[in-house]
C-alpha positions as CSV (number, residue, x, y, z in Angstrom):
1,L,-4.3,28.8,30.8
2,N,-3.8,31.1,27.9
3,K,-0.4,29.6,27.2
4,K,-2.0,26.1,27.3
5,M,-4.7,27.3,24.8
6,K,-2.0,28.5,22.4
7,K,-0.1,25.2,22.8
8,V,-3.2,23.1,22.1
9,S,-4.1,25.3,19.1
10,L,-0.5,24.8,17.7
11,Y,-0.9,21.0,18.2
12,V,-4.1,21.0,16.2
13,F,-2.6,23.1,13.4
14,L,0.4,20.8,13.1
15,A,-1.6,17.6,13.3
16,L,-4.0,18.7,10.6
17,M,-1.1,20.0,8.4
18,I,0.8,16.7,8.7
19,C,-2.2,14.5,8.2
20,N,-3.6,16.5,5.3
21,I,-0.4,15.9,3.3
22,A,-1.1,13.3,0.7
23,P,0.9,10.2,1.3
24,S,3.6,9.7,-1.3
25,Q,3.8,6.5,-3.2
26,S,6.0,4.0,-1.4
27,S,9.5,3.7,-2.8
28,L,9.7,0.1,-1.6
29,S,9.3,-2.7,-4.1
30,E,6.4,-5.1,-4.1
31,C,6.7,-8.0,-1.6
32,E,7.5,-11.4,-3.1
33,G,4.3,-13.4,-3.8
34,N,2.1,-10.4,-3.1
35,D,-1.5,-10.8,-4.2
36,K,-3.2,-7.3,-4.5
37,N,-6.6,-8.9,-5.0
38,I,-6.5,-11.2,-2.0
39,A,-10.0,-11.2,-0.4
40,S,-9.7,-13.7,2.5
41,F,-7.3,-15.0,5.1
42,S,-5.2,-18.2,4.4
43,A,-2.5,-19.8,6.4
44,G,-0.3,-20.2,3.3
45,H,-0.4,-16.4,2.6
46,F,0.2,-15.7,6.3
47,N,3.4,-17.8,6.2
48,K,4.6,-15.8,3.1
49,I,3.9,-12.5,4.9
50,R,6.1,-13.5,7.9
51,K,9.1,-13.4,5.5
52,W,8.3,-10.0,4.0
53,T,10.8,-7.2,4.8
54,N,11.4,-3.8,3.3
55,C,8.6,-4.2,0.8
56,Q,5.0,-3.2,0.2
57,G,2.1,-5.7,0.0
58,T,-1.5,-6.7,0.9
59,A,-2.6,-8.8,3.8
60,V,-6.0,-10.0,5.0
61,G,-6.4,-11.1,8.7
62,P,-8.5,-13.9,10.1
63,N,-11.2,-11.4,11.1
64,G,-11.4,-9.9,7.7
65,G,-9.3,-6.8,8.3
66,K,-7.3,-5.8,5.2
67,Y,-3.9,-4.0,5.2
68,V,-2.2,-2.5,2.2
69,G,1.2,-1.0,2.9
70,E,4.7,-1.4,4.0
71,F,6.2,-4.4,5.8
72,Y,9.4,-5.0,7.8
73,K,10.3,-8.4,9.2
74,G,6.8,-9.7,8.6
75,K,5.1,-6.8,10.4
76,F,3.2,-3.7,9.4
77,H,5.9,-1.1,9.4
78,G,6.0,2.3,7.6
79,H,3.0,3.7,5.8
80,G,-0.2,1.7,5.3
81,T,-4.0,1.6,5.1
82,Y,-6.1,-0.7,7.2
83,T,-9.8,-1.3,6.6
84,Q,-12.3,-3.5,8.5
85,D,-16.1,-3.4,9.1
86,G,-16.6,0.2,7.8
87,R,-13.5,1.5,9.7
88,K,-10.4,2.8,8.0
89,Y,-7.0,3.9,9.2
90,V,-4.5,5.6,7.0
91,G,-1.1,6.4,8.5
92,Q,2.1,5.2,10.0
93,Y,2.9,1.9,11.7
94,Q,5.8,0.8,13.7
95,D,6.4,-2.9,14.6
96,H,2.8,-3.8,13.8
97,K,1.2,-1.0,15.8
98,R,-0.3,2.4,14.8
99,H,2.5,4.7,15.7
100,G,3.2,8.2,14.3
101,Q,0.7,10.3,12.3
102,G,-2.5,8.8,11.2
103,T,-6.2,9.2,10.5
104,Y,-8.8,6.7,11.8
105,T,-12.4,7.0,10.4
106,Y,-15.1,5.1,12.2
107,A,-18.2,3.5,10.7
108,N,-20.5,6.0,12.5
109,G,-18.7,9.0,10.8
110,D,-16.4,10.0,13.7
111,K,-12.8,10.6,12.8
112,Y,-9.5,10.9,14.8
113,V,-6.7,12.9,13.1
114,G,-3.3,13.1,14.8
115,K,-0.5,11.3,16.6
116,W,-0.6,7.7,17.7
117,K,1.7,6.1,20.2
118,K,1.9,2.3,20.4
119,H,-1.6,1.7,19.1
120,K,-3.2,4.5,21.2
121,Y,-4.3,8.1,20.6
122,D,-1.6,10.5,21.8
123,Q,-2.4,14.1,20.7
124,G,-4.8,15.0,18.0
125,T,-8.2,16.1,16.8
126,Y,-11.4,14.0,17.2
127,I,-14.1,15.1,14.8
128,Y,-17.6,13.8,15.8
129,A,-20.2,12.9,13.2
130,N,-22.3,15.8,14.5
131,G,-19.6,18.3,13.8
132,D,-18.3,18.8,17.3
133,Q,-14.5,18.7,17.7
134,Y,-12.1,17.8,20.5
135,V,-8.4,18.6,20.5
136,G,-6.3,17.3,23.2
137,K,-5.3,14.4,25.4
138,W,-7.0,11.0,25.8
139,K,-7.2,8.0,28.0
140,K,-8.5,5.6,25.4
141,D,-7.8,1.8,25.3
142,E,-10.1,0.6,22.5
143,Y,-9.0,2.6,19.4
144,N,-11.3,0.5,17.2
145,M,-14.4,1.9,18.9
146,P,-15.6,5.5,18.6
147,D,-15.3,7.8,21.6
148,N,-17.7,6.5,24.3
149,L,-17.8,10.1,25.8
150,S,-15.8,9.2,28.8
151,E,-12.3,9.0,27.2
152,R,-11.3,12.7,27.0
153,H,-8.7,13.0,29.7
154,G,-6.1,15.7,30.4
155,Q,-5.7,19.1,28.7
156,G,-8.0,19.8,25.7
157,S,-10.4,22.0,23.8
158,Y,-13.9,21.1,22.8
159,I,-15.6,23.1,20.0
160,Y,-19.3,22.6,19.8
161,T,-21.2,23.1,16.5
162,N,-23.4,25.8,18.1
163,G,-20.3,28.0,18.6
164,D,-19.7,27.2,22.3
165,K,-16.1,26.3,23.3
166,Y,-14.4,24.9,26.4
167,V,-10.6,25.0,26.9
168,G,-9.2,23.3,29.9
169,E,-8.8,20.1,31.8
170,W,-10.9,16.9,31.4
171,K,-11.4,13.8,33.4
172,K,-13.3,10.7,32.2
173,G,-14.9,12.8,29.4
174,L,-16.1,15.6,31.7
175,R,-14.9,19.1,32.2
176,H,-12.9,18.7,35.4
177,G,-10.2,21.1,36.7
178,K,-9.2,24.6,35.5
179,G,-11.1,25.7,32.4
180,I,-12.8,28.4,30.4
181,F,-16.2,27.9,28.8
182,T,-17.0,30.5,26.2
183,H,-20.6,30.5,25.1
184,S,-21.6,31.5,21.5
185,D,-23.4,34.6,22.9
186,G,-20.1,35.8,24.4
187,K,-20.7,34.8,28.0
188,V,-17.5,33.5,29.6
189,E,-17.3,31.0,32.6
190,K,-13.8,30.7,33.9
191,G,-12.7,28.8,37.0
192,I,-12.6,25.3,38.5
193,W,-14.9,22.6,37.1
194,K,-16.0,19.3,38.7
195,K,-17.9,16.7,36.7
196,D,-19.0,19.2,34.1
197,K,-20.1,21.8,36.6
198,L,-18.4,25.1,37.4
199,I,-17.8,25.0,41.2
200,Q,-15.5,28.0,41.6
201,L,-15.2,31.2,39.6
202,N,-11.8,32.8,38.9
């Protein structure tokens, strides 16, 4: 478990380092017919976007989402920023999907910083509005919604604002499997967990 703790800590460090690097200005030219001030969706503009490749531009979707970034063959591809209904994603896209390093900030103040794979969380740090942090694996399908507290799944660490910390396995958002819970007062609970309860000491 100590090796896993070190590995998770390394992932956190690398994710934060990569995502905290300020994005450089795109070297791509502006897309033909781009309107930086576009405020609403139109079929005409959408038809222009479908032809954009190796350029940077601005698009507004039918639901009001706005994308400013790089395009390839009419799709979000490269670095971009997407905003909608108080939510914001800044990071990498591949073939119209969030893929690579990126930061997603939710309207409720929660934030995910880390790696994306085909529009889903892969490995990263989730910072809750209350200050708690989770670093690890997920089983999350609706990226556009904040953590519903049942999506932490796999190996991960949870750091509570009161100083408590759990490092170990998760299932459906609960401590489940091998893990170590270190309380802020120094008390350590190590063993097998099931549905958030320690059932066997190691």
